[in-house]
C-alpha positions as CSV (number, residue, x, y, z in Angstrom):
1,M,130.1,12.8,129.8
2,S,133.7,12.1,128.8
3,R,133.3,8.3,128.9
4,T,131.9,6.1,126.2
5,F,128.5,4.5,126.7
6,N,127.7,1.1,125.4
7,G,124.6,-1.1,125.5
8,T,121.2,-0.1,126.9
9,N,121.3,2.4,129.8
10,L,118.6,4.3,131.7
11,V,118.7,8.0,131.0
12,K,117.2,10.5,133.5
13,I,116.5,14.2,133.1
14,N,116.3,15.8,136.5
15,D,115.2,19.2,137.9
16,G,117.3,19.3,141.1
17,N,116.7,16.1,142.9
18,L,113.3,15.5,141.1
19,T,113.1,13.4,137.9
20,L,111.2,15.0,135.0
21,A,111.7,12.3,132.4
22,E,113.4,8.9,132.0
23,F,113.8,6.3,129.3
24,D,116.0,3.4,128.3
25,F,118.4,4.0,125.4
26,D,120.6,1.7,123.3
27,F,123.9,3.6,123.0
28,S,125.5,0.9,120.9
29,A,123.1,1.3,118.0
30,N,122.0,4.9,118.3
31,K,123.3,8.4,119.1
32,L,121.5,10.4,121.8
33,N,121.0,14.0,120.5
34,F,119.6,16.7,122.8
35,T,120.0,19.5,120.3
36,N,116.3,20.1,119.7
37,L,115.0,18.9,123.1
38,T,112.1,21.1,124.4
39,F,110.8,20.6,127.9
40,N,108.1,23.0,129.2
41,K,106.0,22.8,132.4
42,Q,102.8,24.6,133.2
43,I,102.8,28.4,133.2
44,N,100.2,28.7,136.0
45,N,99.5,27.1,139.4
46,V,96.0,25.8,138.5
47,T,96.6,22.5,136.6
48,G,99.7,20.5,135.9
49,S,100.9,20.1,132.3
50,I,104.1,19.3,130.4
51,I,105.4,19.4,126.9
52,F,108.3,17.1,125.9
53,S,109.4,17.2,122.2
54,G,112.4,17.2,120.0
55,L,113.9,13.9,121.2
56,K,113.2,11.0,118.8
57,L,113.6,7.6,120.4
58,P,114.4,4.4,118.4
59,S,111.5,2.2,117.4
60,G,110.2,0.1,120.2
61,Y,111.4,2.5,123.0
62,T,109.1,4.7,125.1
63,K,109.6,7.2,127.8
64,T,108.2,8.1,131.2
65,L,107.3,11.6,132.2
66,Y,106.4,13.2,135.6
67,V,103.6,15.8,135.8
68,D,102.8,18.0,138.8
69,R,99.4,17.2,140.4
70,L,98.4,20.8,141.1
71,N,94.7,20.3,141.0
72,P,93.8,17.5,143.5
73,S,90.2,17.3,142.2
74,L,91.4,16.0,138.8
75,N,92.5,12.4,138.9
76,G,93.0,12.0,135.2
77,I,95.2,13.2,132.4
78,C,94.9,14.0,128.6
79,I,97.8,12.7,126.5
80,K,98.5,14.0,123.0
81,D,101.1,11.5,121.8
82,E,102.6,13.4,118.8
83,D,105.0,16.3,118.4
84,V,103.4,19.4,119.9
85,L,105.0,22.8,120.8
86,S,102.3,24.2,123.1
87,I,99.8,22.8,125.6
88,N,97.1,24.8,123.7
89,E,97.4,22.2,120.9
90,L,95.5,19.8,123.1
91,S,91.8,19.9,122.5
92,S,89.6,20.9,125.5
93,S,87.6,17.7,125.3
94,C,90.7,15.4,124.6
95,T,89.0,13.8,121.6
96,S,91.3,15.0,118.7
97,S,93.7,12.8,116.8
98,N,96.3,10.9,118.9
99,E,94.7,12.2,122.1
100,F,93.9,9.8,125.0
101,K,92.1,10.2,128.3
102,I,93.7,8.2,131.1
103,E,92.6,7.8,134.7
104,C,95.5,7.9,137.1
105,D,94.8,4.7,139.0
106,G,97.9,2.8,138.0
107,T,96.2,0.5,135.5
108,L,97.1,0.0,131.8
109,Q,94.8,2.0,129.5
110,N,95.5,2.5,125.7
111,T,99.1,1.2,126.3
112,Y,99.7,3.9,128.9
113,S,99.6,3.9,132.6
114,C,99.4,6.8,135.1
115,A,100.0,6.5,138.8
116,Y,100.1,9.2,141.5
117,N,103.1,9.5,143.8
118,S,102.0,11.3,147.0
119,T,105.6,11.7,148.2
120,I,106.6,14.0,145.3
121,N,103.0,15.1,144.4
122,K,103.5,14.0,140.8
123,Y,101.8,11.7,138.3
124,K,104.1,9.1,136.7
125,I,103.0,8.4,133.1
126,K,104.6,5.4,131.2
127,G,104.4,4.3,127.6
128,L,104.9,7.7,125.9
129,K,106.6,8.4,122.6
130,H,106.5,12.2,122.2
131,S,104.3,13.9,124.2
132,G,101.9,16.6,125.5
133,I,100.2,15.9,128.8
134,A,97.8,17.9,131.0
135,Q,95.6,17.2,134.0
136,F,92.1,16.3,132.9
137,D,88.8,15.4,134.7
138,Y,88.3,11.8,133.7
139,I,87.1,8.5,135.2
140,K,87.4,5.4,133.0
141,P,84.3,3.4,132.2
142,P,83.5,0.5,134.6
143,E,83.9,-2.1,131.8
144,Q,87.5,-1.0,131.2
145,S,89.3,-3.5,133.4
146,S,92.9,-3.3,134.6
147,G,95.5,-4.3,132.1
148,S,93.1,-4.1,129.1
149,S,93.3,-1.7,126.1
150,S,90.2,0.2,125.1
151,S,89.1,0.4,121.5
152,G,89.9,3.1,119.0
153,S,93.1,4.9,118.1
154,S,91.9,8.3,119.1
155,G,89.5,9.9,121.5
156,G,91.2,8.4,124.5
157,G,88.8,5.6,125.5
158,G,85.4,7.0,124.7
159,G,82.8,8.0,127.3
160,G,83.2,8.8,131.0
161,G,84.4,11.9,132.7
162,S,82.6,15.1,133.4
163,E,81.1,17.9,131.4
164,L,83.4,20.2,129.4
165,C,84.6,23.2,131.3
166,T,83.9,26.5,129.5
167,S,86.3,29.4,130.2
168,K,85.0,32.7,131.5
169,W,87.5,35.4,130.6
170,K,88.2,38.7,132.5
171,C,90.5,41.0,130.7
172,G,92.3,44.2,131.8
173,D,92.7,47.4,129.8
174,W,94.8,47.6,126.7
175,S,98.2,49.1,127.1
176,G,99.6,51.9,124.9
177,C,101.4,51.1,121.6
178,V,104.7,49.7,122.9
179,N,107.1,47.9,120.6
180,G,104.5,47.7,117.8
181,A,101.8,46.1,119.8
182,F,98.9,46.8,122.2
183,T,98.8,44.2,125.0
184,R,96.5,43.2,127.8
185,K,96.2,40.4,130.4
186,C,93.3,38.0,130.6
187,E,92.4,35.5,133.3
188,D,90.1,32.5,133.1
189,T,87.9,33.0,136.2
190,N,86.5,29.4,135.8
191,K,90.1,28.1,135.9
192,C,89.5,25.4,133.3
193,G,92.2,22.8,132.9
194,F,91.9,23.3,129.1
195,P,90.9,27.0,128.6
196,T,88.5,27.6,125.7
197,N,87.8,30.6,123.4
198,W,91.0,32.5,124.2
199,P,90.5,36.2,123.8
200,K,93.1,38.4,122.0
201,Q,95.8,39.6,124.3
202,S,97.9,41.4,121.8
203,Q,97.2,43.5,118.7
204,S,99.7,45.1,116.3
205,C,99.9,48.9,116.0
206,T,102.0,51.5,114.4
207,V,103.1,55.0,115.6
208,N,103.3,58.0,113.3
209,R,106.6,59.8,114.1
210,Q,106.7,62.2,111.1
211,N,105.7,65.1,113.4
212,S,108.0,64.3,116.2
213,N,107.2,67.5,118.0
214,K,103.4,66.8,118.0
215,K,102.0,64.4,120.5
216,S,98.5,63.2,121.2
217,F,97.2,61.8,124.5
218,I,95.1,58.8,125.3
219,G,94.1,59.0,128.9
220,N,97.2,59.7,131.0
221,K,99.5,58.0,128.5
222,N,101.7,60.2,126.3
223,V,102.1,58.4,123.0
224,G,102.7,59.2,119.3
225,N,99.8,59.5,116.9
226,A,98.8,55.8,117.3
227,I,96.8,54.1,114.6
228,N,95.4,50.5,114.2
229,A,94.0,50.5,117.7
230,P,92.1,47.5,118.9
231,E,88.4,47.7,118.3
232,N,87.5,47.8,122.0
233,L,90.2,50.3,123.0
234,N,88.4,53.2,124.6
235,Q,89.2,56.3,122.5
236,S,86.6,58.6,124.1
237,K,89.2,60.1,126.3
238,L,91.1,61.4,123.3
239,F,87.9,63.0,121.9
240,G,87.1,64.6,125.3
241,I,90.5,66.2,125.4
242,T,90.1,67.6,121.9
243,G,86.7,69.1,122.7
244,A,88.0,70.6,125.9
245,A,90.8,72.4,124.1
246,V,88.4,74.0,121.6
247,K,86.0,75.0,124.3
248,S,88.7,76.7,126.3
249,V,89.4,79.1,123.4
250,S,85.9,79.9,122.3
251,A,84.4,80.1,125.8
252,N,85.8,83.7,126.4
253,P,84.0,86.2,124.1
254,Y,85.7,89.3,125.4
255,I,88.9,88.6,123.6
256,G,87.1,88.6,120.2
257,A,85.1,91.7,121.0
258,F,88.2,93.7,122.0
259,A,89.9,92.7,118.7
260,V,86.9,93.9,116.7
261,S,86.7,97.2,118.6
262,I,90.3,98.1,117.9
263,T,89.8,97.3,114.2
264,L,86.7,99.5,113.9
265,L,88.5,102.5,115.6
266,F,91.4,102.3,113.2
267,I,89.1,102.3,110.2
268,L,87.0,105.2,111.4
269,G,90.1,107.3,112.3
270,F,91.5,106.7,108.8
271,Y,88.2,107.7,107.2
272,F,87.9,111.0,109.1
273,N,91.5,111.9,108.5
274,K,91.0,111.4,104.8
275,K,87.8,113.4,104.6
276,Y,88.3,116.2,107.0
277,G,92.0,116.5,107.1
278,L,92.4,115.6,110.8
279,K,95.9,115.4,112.1
280,M,95.3,112.7,114.6
281,F,97.4,110.2,112.6
282,K,100.4,112.5,111.9
């Protein structure tokens, strides 16, 4: 990078020997700044997605991105061509502002094109400015011919595609209060490309450490006196342990009877000594 770049050159961002992004850039008229560049791929192995933000291209320039084709049953993508920081900002139906549904058949649709490269098992998407991209179940309408642009600036080309996938969540148990939060892991058993109705996976909590020598127990976890527990955190174990402790003391009546007998003998002995002058306490 020590040499001076002049004129328009092709810039590529690679992951090993695989290209992640590429674009033309005029170095004579602009400065290329990677300071705020963010590039995130999918976090699971169900559907391919990518976020590319923080790199503003000059007017008239676009970029090309490559997205993993992890779900072979989906031959379309949803594009959100604006600054986004998370794939969760894409709507599940791909109909929000600046969102476009594209079938990956290599044709031009809404100024974008998407083609599948079987050699690298990736989609190559051209004509992007920002963008957030994820695999999506979509087939373009029959009247949308190759090289044409469909109407509308949002909604991604209108009808077509399949029904919306609704997530079905399966969550594990809440953890103890660690670093100021209860946490749990949740999985979408329907494995939707765009998960919906995300459940809470973290909840803030505090620990009372004023009585550092006193501890309460939730299940088998030894924690401080935790408060602000999640609503569905099972606290019955705590109550069961408290009840068991009380019962263990009160369940043996012989200890109380022995104590009462000793007290009565002492009172009677004192009474007889006072009245009849017995020497039993001298």
